[in-house]
C-alpha positions in Angstrom: 0.0 0.0 0.0 2.7 2.5 0.9 4.8 1.6 -2.1 1.9 2.3 -4.5 0.8 5.5 -2.7 4.4 6.9 -2.7 5.0 6.3 -6.3 2.0 8.4 -7.2 3.2 11.4 -5.2 6.9 11.7 -6.1 6.6 13.7 -9.3 3.7 15.7 -10.7 4.1 16.9 -14.3 7.9 16.8 -13.9 7.8 19.1 -10.8 8.8 18.0 -7.4 5.9 17.6 -4.9 6.7 19.3 -1.6 7.3 16.9 1.4 6.1 13.6 -0.1 4.4 11.1 2.1 7.6 9.0 1.9 9.8 11.8 3.1 7.4 12.8 5.8 7.3 9.2 7.0 11.1 9.0 7.2 11.3 12.4 8.9 8.8 11.4 11.6 10.2 8.0 12.0 13.8 9.3 12.5 12.6 11.8 15.1 10.6 9.1 16.8 13.7 6.9 17.0 15.7 9.9 18.5 12.9 10.6 21.0 13.0 7.0 22.2 16.8 7.4 22.6 16.4 10.6 24.6 17.8 12.7 21.8 16.4 16.1 20.5 14.4 16.1 17.3 16.0 17.1 14.0 14.7 20.1 12.1 13.9 20.0 8.5 16.5 21.7 6.4 15.2 22.8 3.0 18.7 23.5 1.6 20.0 20.1 2.7 16.9 18.6 1.1 17.9 20.0 -2.3 21.3 18.3 -1.9 19.6 15.0 -1.0 17.2 15.3 -3.9 20.1 15.8 -6.4 21.8 12.7 -5.2 18.6 10.6 -5.1 18.0 11.4 -8.7 21.6 10.4 -9.5 21.1 7.0 -7.8 17.8 6.4 -9.7 19.6 7.2 -13.0 22.5 4.9 -12.2 20.2 2.2 -10.8 22.6 1.8 -7.9 23.2 3.1 -4.4 26.4 5.0 -3.7 27.5 8.1 -1.8 29.2 9.5 -4.9 29.2 8.7 -8.6 31.9 9.4 -11.1 31.9 13.2 -11.9 29.6 14.0 -9.0 30.6 16.4 -6.2 31.1 14.6 -2.8 28.6 15.1 0.0 30.3 18.1 1.6 30.4 20.0 -1.7 26.8 19.1 -2.6 25.6 20.4 0.8 27.8 23.5 0.6 26.6 24.3 -2.9 23.0 24.6 -1.6 24.0 27.3 0.9 23.9 24.9 3.9 26.3 26.1 6.6 27.5 23.1 8.6 30.3 21.8 10.8 29.3 18.2 10.4 27.6 16.3 7.6 26.7 12.7 7.1 24.5 10.6 4.7 22.4 7.5 4.6 21.4 6.1 1.2 19.1 3.2 0.5 16.8 1.6 -2.0 13.7 -0.5 -1.4 10.3 -1.3 -2.6 8.7 0.1 0.5 9.6 3.1 2.7 8.8 1.1 5.8 11.3 -1.5 4.7 13.8 1.2 3.9 13.7 2.8 7.4 13.8 -0.6 9.1 16.9 -1.6 7.0 18.7 1.6 7.9 17.9 1.2 11.6 19.2 -2.4 11.4 22.5 -1.2 9.9 24.9 -0.1 12.6 26.5 2.7 10.7 23.3 4.1 9.3 21.7 3.8 12.8 24.6 5.8 14.2 23.8 8.6 11.8 20.1 8.6 12.7 20.9 8.6 16.5 23.9 11.0 16.3 23.5 13.5 19.1 25.9 15.9 17.3 23.5 16.6 14.3 20.5 18.9 14.5 19.0 19.1 11.0 18.2 16.8 8.1 17.3 16.8 4.4 15.4 13.9 2.9 14.6 12.9 -0.6 12.8 9.8 -1.9 12.3 9.3 -5.7 10.7 6.4 -7.5 11.5 4.3 -10.5 8.6 1.9 -11.2 8.0 0.2 -7.9 11.5 0.9 -6.6 12.2 3.8 -4.2 15.6 5.5 -3.9 16.2 7.4 -0.7 18.7 9.8 0.7 19.0 11.2 4.2 21.5 14.0 4.7 22.3 14.9 8.3 24.1 18.1 9.4 25.1 20.1 12.4 24.0 23.6 11.3 26.2 26.6 11.9 24.4 29.9 12.5 25.0 32.7 9.9 26.3 35.4 12.3 27.8 38.7 11.4 31.2 39.7 12.8 29.5 42.0 15.3 27.2 39.2 16.5 30.1 36.7 16.8 32.1 39.3 18.9 29.1 40.1 21.1 28.6 36.4 21.8 32.2 35.8 22.8 32.2 39.1 24.8 29.2 37.9 26.8 31.1 34.7 27.7 34.1 36.7 28.8 31.8 38.9 31.0 30.2 35.8 32.5 33.7 35.0 33.8 33.8 38.3 35.6 35.7 40.4 33.1 33.7 43.6 32.7 35.9 45.7 30.4 35.2 43.9 27.2 34.8 45.4 23.7 35.3 44.8 20.0 38.0 46.6 18.1 39.5 47.0 14.7 42.9 46.0 16.2 41.4 42.7 17.5 39.9 42.0 14.0 43.2 42.7 12.4 44.9 40.4 14.9 42.4 37.8 14.0 43.6 37.8 10.4 47.3 37.3 11.5 48.8 33.8 12.1 51.1 35.3 14.7 51.7 38.5 16.6 49.2 41.3 17.3 48.0 44.7 16.1 47.9 47.7 18.5 48.9 47.9 22.1 51.0 45.1 23.5 48.6 42.6 25.2 49.1 40.3 28.1 47.7 37.3 26.1 46.4 36.6 22.6 44.1 33.7 21.8 43.1 32.8 18.3 40.7 30.0 17.7 38.4 28.4 15.2 35.0 27.0 16.4 31.8 25.7 14.9 29.8 27.2 17.8 30.4 30.1 20.2 28.7 28.6 23.3 32.0 28.2 25.2 35.5 29.6 25.4 38.6 27.5 24.7 40.1 25.8 27.8 43.4 27.6 27.2 41.7 31.0 27.4 39.7 30.2 30.5 42.8 28.9 32.2 44.6 32.2 31.5 41.6 34.2 32.8 41.6 32.1 36.0 45.2 33.2 36.7 43.9 36.8 37.2 45.9 40.0 36.4 43.6 40.8 33.4 41.7 44.2 33.4 40.1 44.1 30.0 39.7 42.3 26.7 39.1 43.0 23.1 37.4 40.6 20.7 37.7 40.4 16.9 36.1 38.1 14.3 37.4 37.5 10.8 36.8 35.3 7.8 37.0 31.6 8.7 39.4 29.4 6.7 38.0 27.5 3.8 37.7 23.8 4.6 36.0 21.8 1.9 32.6 23.3 2.5 32.6 23.2 6.3 31.7 26.4 8.2 33.4 27.8 11.3 34.0 31.0 13.2 37.5 32.6 13.4 38.0 34.6 16.6 40.8 36.5 18.3 40.6 37.4 22.0 43.2 39.9 23.2 43.6 40.3 27.0 45.1 43.4 28.6 46.6 44.0 32.1 
């Protein structure tokens, strides 16, 4: 019943139907599995869904399951090309005559189950396409990285510094310039310079917190700059300059 119903909903006059029954079933089933394991639900990522759809069509055309076909960009590049900003990305691929069988097979496969129950991911894109009575499915998982301006990045890091008792915290052009340098600093000689790259800004590096715990710091300046390119992965590049 499911197989027949899904096949009729995958494509309408060559245009993609939005959130097919098969995709909704997989999405709800994955979040049910995560809830049973005490994990937070994944959010639906429309950009990541476009990457999944592209690859699902490639599998259907090839009549085979694979994570990458000859001449096709790999998963990270497919995801990045859709505008998805991520620090982690993973993929499940499958083919079956039934979406119920597809989900069951993925959950019974240790590696695919790990992707579904990975606590580090927070969003998903799903695509299921049909060829006759055969379904081709792609589940792309990601840990999304927020699109923050330099000012927003600096404010978030500054708030963490203030939470540690450091009140004289600001952003500066000197700290931003320091952020772009591999060594050294720009401006007044500091007591300590910490440069780091992170996929989230919810905590400070342990080396920085250790230096703050030593005391003798009266103020800090925070600067953000462009993150290094890394095969489609997204991160924040931060410099924290401490002063006596």
